[in-house]
N, CA, C and O of each residue as an XYZ file, in Angstrom:
928
protein
N     129.813    128.391     72.918
C     128.368    128.206     72.915
C     127.706    129.091     73.970
O     128.301    129.415     74.998
N     126.469    129.469     73.690
C     125.712    130.256     74.644
C     125.072    129.331     75.687
O     125.139    128.108     75.572
N     124.452    129.939     76.703
C     123.741    129.153     77.704
C     122.350    128.791     77.194
O     121.782    129.482     76.348
N     121.814    127.695     77.725
C     120.431    127.337     77.451
C     119.516    128.438     77.978
O     119.670    128.890     79.113
N     118.568    128.866     77.153
C     117.554    129.838     77.562
C     116.198    129.139     77.585
O     115.817    128.467     76.627
N     115.475    129.307     78.691
C     114.169    128.677     78.883
C     113.131    129.770     79.068
O     113.284    130.627     79.938
N     112.075    129.751     78.260
C     110.959    130.674     78.422
C     109.688    129.867     78.624
O     109.356    129.006     77.809
N     108.969    130.149     79.722
C     107.706    129.477     79.966
C     106.586    130.316     79.382
O     106.436    131.490     79.720
N     105.793    129.704     78.494
C     104.672    130.401     77.864
C     103.356    130.108     78.583
O     102.283    130.471     78.101
N     103.446    129.460     79.720
C     102.264    129.129     80.504
C     101.809    127.703     80.271
O     101.942    127.171     79.170
N     101.269    127.085     81.317
C     100.749    125.722     81.294
C     101.877    124.743     80.942
O     102.868    124.689     81.670
N     101.767    123.973     79.859
C     102.820    123.030     79.502
C     103.683    123.476     78.350
O     104.461    122.683     77.821
N     103.566    124.735     77.946
C     104.238    125.227     76.742
C     105.526    125.960     77.098
O     105.526    126.888     77.908
N     106.622    125.528     76.479
C     107.935    126.129     76.703
C     108.605    126.428     75.365
O     108.349    125.777     74.352
N     109.457    127.420     75.402
C     110.335    127.698     74.272
C     111.762    127.699     74.792
O     112.071    128.376     75.773
N     112.642    126.933     74.129
C     114.050    126.876     74.479
C     114.871    127.464     73.347
O     114.513    127.348     72.175
N     115.968    128.094     73.710
C     117.041    128.350     72.756
C     118.249    127.598     73.289
O     118.742    127.895     74.377
N     118.721    126.632     72.529
C     119.765    125.726     73.000
C     121.134    126.398     72.930
O     121.274    127.459     72.323
N     122.142    125.786     73.548
C     123.495    126.352     73.468
C     123.999    126.518     72.030
O     124.835    127.380     71.757
N     123.492    125.698     71.125
C     123.871    125.818     69.716
C     122.980    126.748     68.916
O     123.140    126.873     67.702
N     122.030    127.411     69.596
C     121.176    128.385     68.933
C     119.913    127.823     68.317
O     119.215    128.540     67.601
N     119.595    126.559     68.573
C     118.373    125.969     68.030
C     117.164    126.407     68.851
O     117.207    126.458     70.080
N     116.091    126.719     68.140
C     114.863    127.216     68.767
C     113.843    126.080     68.810
O     113.420    125.569     67.773
N     113.457    125.695     70.025
C     112.606    124.518     70.249
C     111.349    124.950     70.988
O     111.423    125.652     71.997
N     110.189    124.527     70.479
C     108.915    124.788     71.152
C     108.322    123.462     71.611
O     108.275    122.496     70.849
N     107.872    123.425     72.858
C     107.262    122.224     73.437
C     105.768    122.463     73.637
O     105.369    123.430     74.287
N     104.949    121.581     73.078
C     103.496    121.565     73.280
C     102.838    122.916     72.984
O     102.504    123.668     73.901
N     102.658    123.214     71.699
C     102.144    124.537     71.313
C     100.665    124.757     71.671
O      99.769    124.314     70.953
N     100.437    125.433     72.766
C      99.106    125.938     73.126
C      99.280    127.424     73.411
O      99.770    127.811     74.472
N      98.875    128.241     72.462
C      99.218    129.653     72.492
C      97.986    130.561     72.488
O      97.751    131.293     73.449
N      97.208    130.515     71.420
C      96.112    131.470     71.255
C      95.065    131.350     72.349
O      94.605    132.366     72.870
N      94.680    130.142     72.704
C      93.656    129.949     73.724
C      94.194    129.749     75.121
O      93.428    129.504     76.053
N      95.503    129.850     75.277
C      96.146    129.636     76.569
C      96.008    130.897     77.415
O      96.655    131.900     77.112
N      95.189    130.882     78.465
C      94.969    132.111     79.234
C      96.207    132.591     79.984
O      96.269    133.746     80.405
N      97.191    131.709     80.152
C      98.406    132.095     80.861
C      99.468    132.676     79.941
O     100.413    133.308     80.413
N      99.329    132.473     78.635
C     100.359    132.919     77.698
C     100.226    134.412     77.423
O      99.165    134.854     76.981
N     101.269    135.202     77.671
C     101.198    136.634     77.370
C     100.928    136.880     75.885
O     101.407    136.137     75.028
N     100.163    137.921     75.592
C      99.781    138.203     74.204
C     100.989    138.357     73.292
O     100.939    137.956     72.129
N     102.066    138.926     73.798
C     103.239    139.178     72.955
C     103.956    137.893     72.563
O     104.820    137.905     71.686
N     103.602    136.784     73.209
C     104.263    135.515     72.922
C     103.348    134.512     72.224
O     103.718    133.350     72.056
N     102.168    134.947     71.821
C     101.220    134.021     71.201
C     101.589    133.672     69.766
O     101.024    132.732     69.206
N     102.520    134.400     69.156
C     103.073    134.026     67.857
C     104.419    133.358     68.110
O     105.279    133.948     68.764
N     104.621    132.151     67.613
C     105.820    131.409     68.005
C     107.121    131.925     67.407
O     108.189    131.690     67.973
N     107.058    132.625     66.272
C     108.290    133.049     65.620
C     108.991    131.882     64.956
O     108.425    130.794     64.844
N     110.213    132.100     64.517
C     110.969    131.056     63.821
C     111.323    129.926     64.776
O     111.678    130.164     65.931
N     111.223    128.690     64.282
C     111.530    127.507     65.093
C     112.362    126.520     64.296
O     112.279    126.455     63.070
N     113.171    125.750     65.024
C     113.931    124.660     64.421
C     113.358    123.297     64.757
O     113.673    122.313     64.088
N     112.509    123.222     65.797
C     111.988    121.930     66.234
C     110.765    122.152     67.118
O     110.707    123.099     67.902
N     109.781    121.250     66.972
C     108.605    121.234     67.836
C     108.516    119.854     68.483
O     108.542    118.840     67.786
N     108.411    119.810     69.800
C     108.241    118.565     70.534
C     106.817    118.510     71.088
O     106.325    119.486     71.654
N     106.164    117.365     70.920
C     104.781    117.221     71.389
C     104.693    116.007     72.304
O     104.986    114.885     71.890
N     104.288    116.238     73.550
C     104.236    115.133     74.512
C     102.982    114.288     74.366
O     103.032    113.072     74.549
N     101.841    114.923     74.034
C     100.607    114.142     73.920
C      99.503    114.981     73.295
O      99.588    116.207     73.225
N      98.465    114.284     72.841
C      97.410    114.919     72.075
C      96.212    115.357     72.878
O      95.105    114.874     72.639
N      96.398    116.256     73.822
C      95.291    116.934     74.482
C      95.239    118.373     73.984
O      96.259    118.941     73.595
N      94.038    118.961     73.999
C      93.860    120.289     73.416
C      94.738    121.347     74.071
O      95.191    122.277     73.403
N      94.983    121.212     75.378
C      95.799    122.211     76.066
C      97.299    121.996     75.837
O      98.135    122.582     76.524
N      97.622    121.146     74.860
C      99.015    120.950     74.465
C      99.205    121.033     72.952
O     100.323    121.249     72.484
N      98.118    120.865     72.173
C      98.294    120.845     70.707
C      97.304    121.720     69.945
O      97.253    121.637     68.718
N      96.523    122.547     70.616
C      95.534    123.336     69.876
C      96.164    124.185     68.772
O      95.520    124.444     67.756
N      97.393    124.614     68.952
C      98.053    125.440     67.938
C      99.149    124.687     67.194
O      99.988    125.296     66.530
N      99.139    123.364     67.306
C     100.205    122.575     66.688
C     100.173    122.654     65.168
O     101.196    122.927     64.541
N      99.017    122.419     64.574
C      98.933    122.417     63.111
C      99.320    123.776     62.553
O     100.115    123.857     61.616
N      98.768    124.844     63.117
C      99.076    126.187     62.631
C     100.553    126.522     62.805
O     101.169    127.121     61.923
N     101.116    126.133     63.944
C     102.524    126.435     64.205
C     103.435    125.655     63.273
O     104.402    126.205     62.744
N     103.135    124.375     63.068
C     103.945    123.566     62.158
C     103.870    124.104     60.738
O     104.876    124.149     60.031
N     102.679    124.512     60.325
C     102.509    125.046     58.969
C     103.233    126.379     58.806
O     103.867    126.631     57.781
N     103.135    127.219     59.818
C     103.719    128.564     59.731
C     105.239    128.539     59.772
O     105.896    129.298     59.060
N     105.797    127.665     60.605
C     107.248    127.671     60.811
C     107.985    126.677     59.921
O     109.164    126.867     59.621
N     107.295    125.620     59.497
C     107.966    124.562     58.736
C     108.878    123.694     59.573
O     109.601    122.858     59.030
N     108.861    123.871     60.890
C     109.758    123.116     61.763
C     109.298    121.668     61.864
O     108.095    121.403     61.863
N     110.234    120.727     61.949
C     109.839    119.331     62.125
C     109.156    119.126     63.472
O     109.515    119.750     64.470
N     108.166    118.241     63.478
C     107.419    117.922     64.696
C     107.787    116.518     65.137
O     107.631    115.561     64.379
N     108.276    116.395     66.365
C     108.588    115.097     66.955
C     107.429    114.694     67.863
O     107.056    115.436     68.771
N     106.869    113.527     67.614
C     105.773    113.051     68.436
C     105.569    111.561     68.245
O     106.225    110.932     67.415
N     104.659    111.008     69.017
C     104.378    109.585     68.904
C     103.699    109.300     67.556
O     103.102    110.191     66.953
N     103.799    108.058     67.098
C     103.413    107.684     65.742
C     101.997    108.124     65.375
O     101.787    108.726     64.321
N     101.030    107.829     66.235
C      99.636    108.115     65.895
C      99.387    109.612     65.758
O      98.641    110.041     64.878
N     100.007    110.402     66.619
C      99.844    111.849     66.537
C     100.433    112.385     65.234
O      99.849    113.265     64.602
N     101.582    111.858     64.834
C     102.192    112.296     63.576
C     101.353    111.875     62.372
O     101.289    112.594     61.375
N     100.711    110.712     62.464
C      99.810    110.281     61.400
C      98.636    111.248     61.272
O      98.244    111.608     60.162
N      98.077    111.666     62.404
C      97.003    112.663     62.399
C      97.483    113.973     61.773
O      96.754    114.594     61.000
N      98.688    114.388     62.098
C      99.230    115.605     61.495
C      99.309    115.468     59.968
O      99.022    116.415     59.235
N      99.696    114.292     59.510
C      99.746    114.063     58.067
C      98.394    114.256     57.413
O      98.313    114.748     56.288
N      97.323    113.870     58.111
C      95.976    114.062     57.568
C      95.599    115.533     57.487
O      94.656    115.897     56.784
N      96.331    116.378     58.204
C      96.104    117.825     58.175
C      97.056    118.534     57.206
O      97.079    119.763     57.136
N      97.833    117.757     56.471
C      98.740    118.342     55.495
C     100.112    118.674     56.029
O     100.892    119.348     55.356
N     100.426    118.210     57.239
C     101.741    118.461     57.828
C     102.612    117.230     57.571
O     102.389    116.169     58.154
N     103.592    117.381     56.703
C     104.417    116.228     56.320
C     105.771    116.193     57.016
O     106.418    115.147     57.063
N     106.202    117.323     57.552
C     107.522    117.374     58.177
C     107.416    116.914     59.629
O     107.462    117.715     60.562
N     107.271    115.595     59.790
C     107.135    115.018     61.116
C     108.229    113.989     61.356
O     108.810    113.437     60.421
N     108.491    113.748     62.631
C     109.476    112.747     63.050
C     108.751    111.783     63.978
O     108.853    111.910     65.198
N     108.017    110.814     63.418
C     107.286    109.873     64.271
C     108.230    108.936     64.995
O     109.232    108.492     64.434
N     107.907    108.637     66.242
C     108.729    107.727     67.029
C     107.849    107.088     68.089
O     106.639    107.312     68.118
N     108.455    106.295     68.958
C     107.708    105.683     70.044
C     108.614    105.537     71.257
O     109.816    105.791     71.188
N     108.026    105.129     72.348
C     108.733    105.095     73.628
C     109.902    104.115     73.580
O     109.786    102.998     73.075
N     111.018    104.564     74.116
C     112.236    103.766     74.113
C     113.162    104.088     72.970
O     114.343    103.745     73.006
N     112.632    104.751     71.941
C     113.440    105.093     70.781
C     114.070    106.465     70.907
O     113.609    107.311     71.672
N     115.136    106.671     70.139
C     115.813    107.959     70.103
C     116.060    108.385     68.666
O     116.200    107.545     67.778
N     116.113    109.688     68.439
C     116.400    110.229     67.115
C     117.359    111.400     67.264
O     117.371    112.087     68.285
N     118.153    111.614     66.237
C     118.975    112.815     66.139
C     118.263    113.784     65.214
O     118.042    113.479     64.042
N     117.905    114.941     65.731
C     117.152    115.911     64.953
C     117.548    117.315     65.396
O     117.661    117.596     66.589
N     117.754    118.188     64.421
C     118.140    119.585     64.684
C     119.384    119.679     65.558
O     119.521    120.615     66.346
N     120.278    118.729     65.424
C     121.514    118.751     66.198
C     121.358    118.305     67.638
O     122.288    118.451     68.430
N     120.200    117.764     67.996
C     119.915    117.322     69.359
C     119.624    115.825     69.353
O     119.239    115.267     68.326
N     119.808    115.183     70.493
C     119.434    113.785     70.660
C     118.154    113.746     71.471
O     118.134    114.166     72.628
N     117.078    113.242     70.867
C     115.764    113.226     71.497
C     115.342    111.777     71.712
O     115.260    111.003     70.758
N     115.077    111.414     72.953
C     114.611    110.076     73.310
C     113.211    110.188     73.892
O     112.945    111.045     74.735
N     112.314    109.309     73.433
C     110.950    109.305     73.958
C     110.849    108.297     75.098
O     111.261    107.144     74.968
N     110.289    108.757     76.224
C     110.133    107.906     77.402
C     108.666    107.880     77.821
O     107.832    108.567     77.229
N     108.365    107.106     78.817
C     106.988    106.887     79.230
C     106.408    108.112     79.934
O     107.134    108.976     80.427
N     105.077    108.156     79.964
C     104.316    109.076     80.812
C     103.012    108.376     81.154
O     102.509    107.580     80.361
N     102.470    108.660     82.303
C     101.225    108.046     82.754
C     100.116    109.093     82.737
O     100.012    109.917     83.645
N      99.290    109.052     81.693
C      98.267    110.076     81.475
C      97.297    109.507     80.445
O      97.147    108.288     80.358
N      96.641    110.348     79.671
C      95.794    109.908     78.576
C      96.014    110.843     77.392
O      96.711    111.851     77.511
N      95.414    110.505     76.241
C      95.616    111.332     75.055
C      94.462    111.119     74.087
O      94.213    110.000     73.640
N      93.765    112.194     73.771
C      92.689    112.171     72.797
C      92.319    113.600     72.452
O      92.377    114.483     73.308
N      91.937    113.835     71.202
C      91.696    115.203     70.734
C      90.346    115.267     70.045
O      90.044    114.442     69.182
N      89.531    116.244     70.423
C      88.228    116.435     69.811
C      88.407    117.187     68.495
O      88.611    118.401     68.482
N      88.327    116.449     67.389
C      88.574    116.987     66.049
C      87.255    116.999     65.275
O      86.751    115.949     64.877
N      86.697    118.206     65.064
C      85.397    118.339     64.393
C      84.317    117.506     65.072
O      83.505    116.852     64.418
N      84.331    117.547     66.390
C      83.302    116.876     67.165
C      83.515    115.400     67.394
O      82.688    114.750     68.033
N      84.614    114.851     66.884
C      84.912    113.429     67.034
C      86.179    113.269     67.864
O      87.197    113.896     67.571
N      86.122    112.432     68.900
C      87.304    112.188     69.720
C      88.254    111.267     68.961
O      87.897    110.142     68.611
N      89.456    111.752     68.713
C      90.448    111.027     67.927
C      91.535    110.489     68.858
O      92.062    111.220     69.697
N      91.860    109.215     68.703
C      92.955    108.618     69.473
C      94.280    109.175     68.968
O      94.557    109.142     67.769
N      95.092    109.684     69.881
C      96.336    110.367     69.500
C      97.576    109.609     69.958
O      98.646    110.199     70.107
N      97.437    108.306     70.183
C      98.572    107.564     70.710
C      98.711    107.800     72.199
O      97.963    108.583     72.785
N      99.663    107.127     72.807
C      99.864    107.284     74.243
C     100.636    108.568     74.556
O     101.401    109.052     73.722
N     100.437    109.115     75.745
C     101.254    110.251     76.176
C     102.693    109.811     76.404
O     102.965    108.636     76.649
N     103.594    110.755     76.323
C     105.020    110.437     76.455
C     105.748    111.610     77.093
O     105.210    112.709     77.230
N     106.976    111.343     77.473
C     107.915    112.380     77.883
C     109.111    112.336     76.950
O     109.218    111.446     76.106
N     110.014    113.304     77.106
C     111.221    113.353     76.281
C     112.454    113.568     77.147
O     112.426    114.312     78.127
N     113.520    112.911     76.769
C     114.850    113.247     77.261
C     115.592    113.886     76.098
O     115.708    113.288     75.028
N     116.093    115.095     76.301
C     116.744    115.844     75.226
C     118.176    116.163     75.639
O     118.403    116.868     76.622
N     119.133    115.644     74.887
C     120.541    115.945     75.136
C     120.955    117.067     74.207
O     120.877    116.932     72.986
N     121.396    118.181     74.785
C     121.750    119.376     74.033
C     123.178    119.287     73.507
O     123.908    118.341     73.801
N     123.555    120.281     72.733
C     124.848    120.258     72.047
C     126.036    120.226     73.007
O     127.090    119.680     72.681
N     125.860    120.812     74.190
C     126.953    120.850     75.168
C     126.893    119.692     76.165
O     127.666    119.655     77.122
N     125.971    118.743     75.941
C     125.838    117.598     76.832
C     124.805    117.768     77.931
O     124.412    116.783     78.557
N     124.353    118.995     78.184
C     123.301    119.205     79.179
C     122.066    118.403     78.762
O     121.692    118.389     77.589
N     121.440    117.738     79.730
C     120.334    116.840     79.415
C     119.074    117.265     80.155
O     119.095    117.487     81.365
N     117.974    117.376     79.409
C     116.689    117.794     79.936
C     115.736    116.607     79.966
O     115.743    115.777     79.058
N     114.924    116.530     81.000
C     113.817    115.575     81.039
C     112.521    116.365     81.050
O     112.216    117.067     82.014
N     111.757    116.241     79.963
C     110.481    116.930     79.815
C     109.394    115.884     80.038
O     109.141    115.048     79.171
N     108.754    115.935     81.204
C     107.851    114.856     81.600
C     106.521    114.900     80.883
O     105.855    113.870     80.779
N     106.102    116.073     80.375
C     104.746    116.203     79.887
C     103.767    116.090     81.039
O     104.127    116.356     82.187
N     102.534    115.701     80.749
C     101.550    115.471     81.801
C     101.691    114.030     82.264
O     101.620    113.105     81.455
N     101.888    113.837     83.550
C     102.098    112.476     84.027
C     101.814    112.350     85.511
O     101.880    113.319     86.267
N     101.499    111.127     85.904
C     101.530    110.735     87.299
C     102.958    110.313     87.646
O     103.789    110.108     86.762
N     103.223    110.189     88.918
C     104.482    109.602     89.362
C     104.519    108.132     88.944
O     103.516    107.429     89.067
N     105.662    107.668     88.454
C     105.818    106.239     88.173
C     107.247    105.817     88.487
O     108.187    106.604     88.372
N     107.387    104.549     88.889
C     108.662    104.073     89.414
C     109.802    104.111     88.431
O     110.958    104.243     88.835
N     109.504    103.996     87.124
C     110.575    103.968     86.141
C     111.221    105.330     85.918
O     112.149    105.451     85.118
N     110.740    106.354     86.615
C     111.495    107.612     86.619
C     112.904    107.370     87.172
O     113.852    108.059     86.795
N     113.031    106.396     88.059
C     114.362    106.065     88.572
C     115.266    105.571     87.434
O     116.446    105.918     87.382
N     114.713    104.767     86.533
C     115.495    104.296     85.393
C     115.871    105.444     84.469
O     116.984    105.479     83.946
N     114.943    106.391     84.261
C     115.275    107.568     83.451
C     116.459    108.296     84.063
O     117.357    108.745     83.351
N     116.458    108.411     85.394
C     117.581    109.051     86.075
C     118.872    108.269     85.929
O     119.926    108.853     85.677
N     118.801    106.955     86.086
C     120.010    106.132     86.033
C     120.600    106.059     84.625
O     121.818    106.095     84.455
N     119.738    105.959     83.626
C     120.219    105.749     82.256
C     120.625    107.063     81.594
O     121.696    107.154     80.994
N     119.771    108.078     81.702
C     119.989    109.316     80.936
C     120.619    110.428     81.758
O     121.167    111.378     81.198
N     120.549    110.323     83.077
C     121.168    111.289     83.983
C     120.797    112.740     83.634
O     121.680    113.557     83.370
N     119.514    113.056     83.632
C     119.110    114.428     83.303
C     119.607    115.425     84.344
O     119.696    115.123     85.534
N     119.926    116.614     83.860
C     120.352    117.705     84.732
C     119.167    118.535     85.213
O     119.120    118.956     86.369
N     118.202    118.770     84.306
C     117.036    119.613     84.603
C     115.779    118.826     84.265
O     115.684    118.239     83.187
N     114.810    118.809     85.184
C     113.525    118.181     84.930
C     112.445    119.248     84.811
O     112.458    120.248     85.530
N     111.520    119.020     83.901
C     110.338    119.865     83.723
C     109.140    119.012     84.132
O     108.741    118.100     83.407
N     108.567    119.316     85.306
C     107.579    118.431     85.915
C     106.271    119.161     86.202
O     106.283    120.303     86.662
N     105.130    118.497     85.930
C     103.842    119.095     86.291
C     103.624    119.016     87.802
O     104.004    118.037     88.444
N     103.008    120.059     88.359
C     102.763    120.088     89.810
C     101.324    120.464     90.146
O     101.002    120.621     91.323
N     100.455    120.613     89.160
C      99.134    121.192     89.401
C      98.167    120.333     90.170
O      97.191    120.839     90.723
N      98.426    119.011     90.217
C      97.535    118.063     90.885
C      96.259    117.875     90.044
O      96.085    118.520     89.011
N      95.398    117.004     90.494
C      94.132    116.615     89.862
C      94.323    115.858     88.549
O      93.887    114.712     88.443
N      94.965    116.466     87.544
C      95.172    115.814     86.251
C      96.591    115.258     86.098
O      96.862    114.480     85.184
N      97.480    115.658     86.986
C      98.896    115.253     86.916
C      99.416    115.092     88.345
O      98.647    115.131     89.305
N     100.710    114.913     88.469
C     101.332    114.948     89.793
C     101.021    116.261     90.496
O     100.842    117.299     89.859
N     100.961    116.193     91.819
C     100.923    117.384     92.634
C     102.311    117.682     93.176
O     103.261    116.976     92.837
N     102.458    118.706     94.007
C     103.776    119.052     94.541
C     104.454    117.906     95.288
O     105.673    117.757     95.212
N     103.673    117.088     96.013
C     104.277    116.025     96.810
C     104.909    114.949     95.932
O     106.060    114.568     96.144
N     104.158    114.459     94.944
C     104.700    113.392     94.099
C     105.733    113.923     93.111
O     106.656    113.203     92.732
N     105.583    115.180     92.690
C     106.602    115.773     91.811
C     107.925    115.920     92.558
O     108.992    115.709     91.981
N     107.860    116.282     93.839
C     109.083    116.377     94.637
C     109.734    115.009     94.789
O     110.957    114.885     94.713
N     108.914    113.982     95.003
C     109.450    112.620     95.093
C     110.103    112.224     93.780
O     111.136    111.554     93.775
N     109.501    112.639     92.656
C     110.067    112.329     91.344
C     111.473    112.908     91.193
O     112.333    112.293     90.562
N     111.708    114.081     91.769
C     113.049    114.680     91.678
C     114.088    113.773     92.316
O     115.211    113.655     91.824
N     113.705    113.132     93.418
C     114.621    112.196     94.058
C     114.901    110.987     93.187
O     116.042    110.531     93.112
N     113.881    110.461     92.527
C     114.067    109.322     91.630
C     114.960    109.686     90.452
O     115.792    108.889     90.020
N     114.782    110.887     89.945
C     115.503    111.324     88.743
C     116.934    111.765     89.033
O     117.794    111.693     88.155
N     117.193    112.217     90.246
C     118.519    112.675     90.602
C     118.921    113.983     89.937
O     120.104    114.224     89.696
N     117.937    114.827     89.641
C     118.231    116.076     88.926
C     118.773    117.136     89.878
O     118.571    117.077     91.091
N     119.467    118.107     89.287
C     120.011    119.235     90.054
C     119.045    120.408     90.081
O     119.036    121.187     91.034
N     118.233    120.536     89.039
C     117.305    121.659     88.924
C     115.965    121.145     88.407
O     115.900    120.126     87.719
N     114.890    121.868     88.752
C     113.561    121.474     88.296
C     112.741    122.715     87.964
O     112.797    123.724     88.667
N     111.985    122.617     86.883
C     111.081    123.684     86.456
C     109.654    123.162     86.587
O     109.312    122.176     85.935
N     108.808    123.789     87.408
C     107.417    123.343     87.536
C     106.560    123.846     86.379
O     106.774    124.945     85.868
N     105.591    123.033     85.972
C     104.686    123.397     84.885
C     103.299    122.868     85.188
O     103.087    122.181     86.188
N     102.346    123.197     84.306
C     100.968    122.720     84.433
C     100.396    123.100     85.793
O      99.791    122.270     86.471
N     100.589    124.360     86.190
C     100.016    124.849     87.449
C      99.515    126.278     87.216
O     100.047    127.005     86.377
N      98.496    126.663     87.965
C      98.040    128.043     87.983
C      97.196    128.478     86.803
O      96.676    129.593     86.814
N      97.038    127.642     85.784
C      96.294    128.056     84.598
C      94.808    128.181     84.894
O      94.147    129.110     84.431
N      94.292    127.235     85.669
C      92.878    127.199     86.032
C      92.755    126.949     87.537
O      93.674    126.398     88.143
N      91.638    127.344     88.147
C      91.459    127.099     89.590
C      91.552    125.627     89.981
O      91.934    125.315     91.109
N      91.207    124.714     89.065
C      91.275    123.288     89.379
C      92.701    122.820     89.658
O      92.905    121.814     90.338
N      93.681    123.544     89.137
C      95.084    123.159     89.331
C      95.586    123.834     90.598
O      96.001    124.993     90.579
N      95.542    123.098     91.692
C      95.763    123.699     93.005
C      97.213    123.638     93.485
O      97.563    124.326     94.443
N      98.053    122.845     92.855
C      99.452    122.775     93.263
C     100.185    124.076     93.014
O      99.923    124.759     92.025
N     101.102    124.425     93.904
C     101.822    125.693     93.799
C     103.330    125.476     93.903
O     103.773    124.497     94.504
N     104.121    126.381     93.324
C     105.571    126.287     93.477
C     106.029    126.373     94.923
O     107.010    125.729     95.294
N     105.339    127.154     95.749
C     105.740    127.255     97.156
C     105.608    125.905     97.859
O     106.494    125.505     98.614
N     104.502    125.206     97.611
C     104.320    123.888     98.205
C     105.352    122.904     97.664
O     105.854    122.054     98.400
N     105.657    123.020     96.405
C     106.664    122.173     95.762
C     108.039    122.420     96.367
O     108.756    121.480     96.710
N     108.399    123.697     96.495
C     109.700    124.068     97.052
C     109.900    123.481     98.440
O     110.987    123.005     98.769
N     108.858    123.515     99.250
C     108.965    123.038    100.639
C     109.231    121.538    100.725
O     109.699    121.049    101.754
N     108.937    120.811     99.659
C     109.056    119.355     99.674
C     110.240    118.823     98.875
O     110.501    117.620     98.880
N     110.954    119.706     98.193
C     112.037    119.261     97.328
C     113.170    118.614     98.117
O     113.489    119.056     99.221
N     113.779    117.569     97.559
C     114.950    116.985     98.218
C     116.085    118.002     98.328
O     116.176    118.930     97.525
N     116.933    117.822     99.312
C     118.080    118.705     99.498
C     118.954    118.696     98.252
O     119.231    117.637     97.688
N     119.387    119.878     97.827
C     120.289    119.986     96.692
C     119.613    120.186     95.358
O     120.289    120.369     94.346
N     118.271    120.154     95.333
C     117.542    120.388     94.085
C     117.090    121.846     94.049
O     116.402    122.309     94.959
N     117.474    122.563     93.002
C     117.146    123.985     92.865
C     115.865    124.143     92.055
O     115.727    123.570     90.974
N     114.931    124.925     92.589
C     113.699    125.231     91.878
C     113.931    126.416     90.956
O     114.332    127.490     91.403
N     113.678    126.218     89.671
C     113.722    127.307     88.699
C     112.288    127.752     88.465
O     111.636    127.301     87.523
N     111.804    128.627     89.315
C     110.420    129.060     89.239
C     110.238    130.194     88.262
O     110.895    131.230     88.372
N     109.340    130.001     87.294
C     109.067    131.023     86.291
C     107.594    131.402     86.336
O     106.737    130.583     86.669
N     107.317    132.645     85.998
C     105.956    133.091     85.714
C     105.786    133.072     84.193
O     106.772    133.189     83.465
N     104.546    132.927     83.701
C     104.362    132.911     82.252
C     104.977    134.130     81.586
O     104.733    135.265     81.995
N     105.761    133.889     80.575
C     106.463    134.943     79.854
C     107.878    135.181     80.339
O     108.658    135.857     79.668
N     108.222    134.633     81.504
C     109.566    134.825     82.049
C     110.547    133.829     81.440
O     110.179    132.731     81.020
N     111.810    134.254     81.408
C     112.892    133.409     80.888
C     113.978    133.274     81.929
O     114.115    134.109     82.823
N     114.748    132.209     81.798
C     115.923    132.008     82.638
C     116.989    131.313     81.818
O     116.690    130.667     80.814
N     118.234    131.446     82.248
C     119.349    130.758     81.603
C     119.987    129.792     82.585
O     120.950    129.107     82.240
């Protein structure tokens, strides 16, 4: 098997190529994402789309991407119901605490502390609660994708039960955790590596990787990416 490849497309959007070669996109915000490089605004072929919550800066390109790629979309029940109203039938609706096997991966939905609503033709639509994902890859490597969230105590349970190796955590502050609480979350989760997200897109997001790095618990490696960069 190959190594996991991680590409940050800016803000909360990531593209993974798993050890088994599966292509996974998280929270498709591409065309209007000021951090996403132009060469990456077309998603290309996908095997799976994961959606943490229904805010515009995470799903503005969801319908188009799902239609173009035909990839199944994993999301909370209400969001998948909304997708069905847009003609997207290849969905995997689930809810917090549940797990599914999809595209050769084990995907578990966990809690997140945030909000979720989408302005659809001028009407605010309830998109279900925000969530995070624990994804177990083909080689056993386990990812925790927090989505947009505040710090919450049950991150310790996520660490104890699922034992994630890599966490993807927001650090921008104001709308999510900042560097201080995200660093504390790493201790609760017991992860070996962390990828910061939801920072630098707008001036309001003041958290930085440097501030995050200075606060990380001993033994946690920061995988710092710039938009468009990849790492294995």
